[in-house]
N, C-alpha and C positions, 0 to 999 in steps of 0.2 A: 504494500500500500504506500502510495506517495505521501510525503510529509504534509503537503497542503490538504490532501484528502483526510488524513488523520486529524488535522486541526479542525476541519469542518465538522467531522463526525464527533469529535470530542466536545465541541461547542453544542452540537445537537443533544448529546447526552446530558450536558450541564443544564440546558434549557428544560429537558424532560424532568430532571431532578428538581429544578425550581418549580415546575408545574405541580409536582407531587407535594412540595411544601405548601404551595398556595392552595391546593385542594384540601390539605389537612387543616388549613386556617379558614376554610369556607370562602375563600376568595375565588369564586368559580369563574367569573369573567376573565380575570387575569390568568388563572390556571389554563384556560382554553387558548388565550393568547400565546402562552409559552408552549403549549402543545403544538400550535401552528408553527411557531418558531423552530421547534425541535425538528419537525418534519421538513420544513423548508431547508434547514441547514443540512439535514441528512441527504436530501435530494441533491443539494449542491455538492456534497461530498461525492456522490455517485457521478455527478456531472464532471467534476474535476478529475476523478479517477479515469473516466472514459475518454475525455477530450483533452486533458492536460492544459486547460485554460480556465480563466475566471468564469464562473457561472453567470448567467444573465441576472441583472439586478431586478428581479421580479419577485413577487410575493404570492402570486396565485399558484397554489400547489399543482393544479391540473396543468397549467401552462408550463411550469417547471418540469413536471413529469413527462410531458410530451416533448419538451426540448431535449431530454436525455433518452427519449424513446422507451420509456418504461410504463407509461400509463396503460397501454393495451395489455400489459402483463398482469395488471391488478385484477383481483376478483371484484365482484360488485360491492361487497362490503367495504373493501379498501378504497375503491373509487368514490363511494359515498363519503367516506371519512375525509378524503382529499377535498371534495366539494364543500362539505360542511366546515371543515377547519379553515378553509381559505377565507371565509367571511370574518373570522376572528382577527385577522390582521388589521382590518378596518378600525377596530377598537382603539388602536394606538394613534390613529391619525384624525379621526372624525368624531369629535365629541358628541355631535347630535345623534349619532348612531349608537352610542354607548348604552343609553338607557334601553333602547329597543333590544339590543343584543343581550343585555343583562337579564331581561325578562325570561329568556329561554335557558338561562344558566342555572338550572336547578341542580341539586346534589345528584339526582339520578342521571340526568342528561350528562353532566360533567363527568361523573364516574365512568359512564359508558364510553364517552369520547376519550377520556384519559386511558382507558384500557385499550381502545382501538389504536391510540397513538403508540403505545408500547408495542403492540403487534406490528404496526407499520414500521417502526424503527428497527425491529428485529429483521423484518423482511428486507428493508433497505440495507442493513448491515450485511446480510447474505449476498447482496449484489456487489459488495466490495471484496469478496473472497475470490 
């Protein structure tokens, strides 16, 4: 594994760890933001490993997965996770959307997405071997 690839994936794992801490503190909206960040950086690790160049400065997980040509490999559950998580990047940039997004961030929903994020991270890690 290339050094930059490892750096991207290490940051992805750190973001997932932070998501877990936020979940335990019942900070569900921010937990989901860090879940999105974890997957984004893991995809960028796969991108760097495959193309040896800086990944696109995009945040939409579907667009990133298509850029590295892995979206079609995802099962429907993981595709849904990519689509769902992509909306939580907005939270950090558009305050007016924050309240609306937060309505959907129940413990049950957040726990489900958090578990799916862990699954997707493991799948993406497998792409680096």
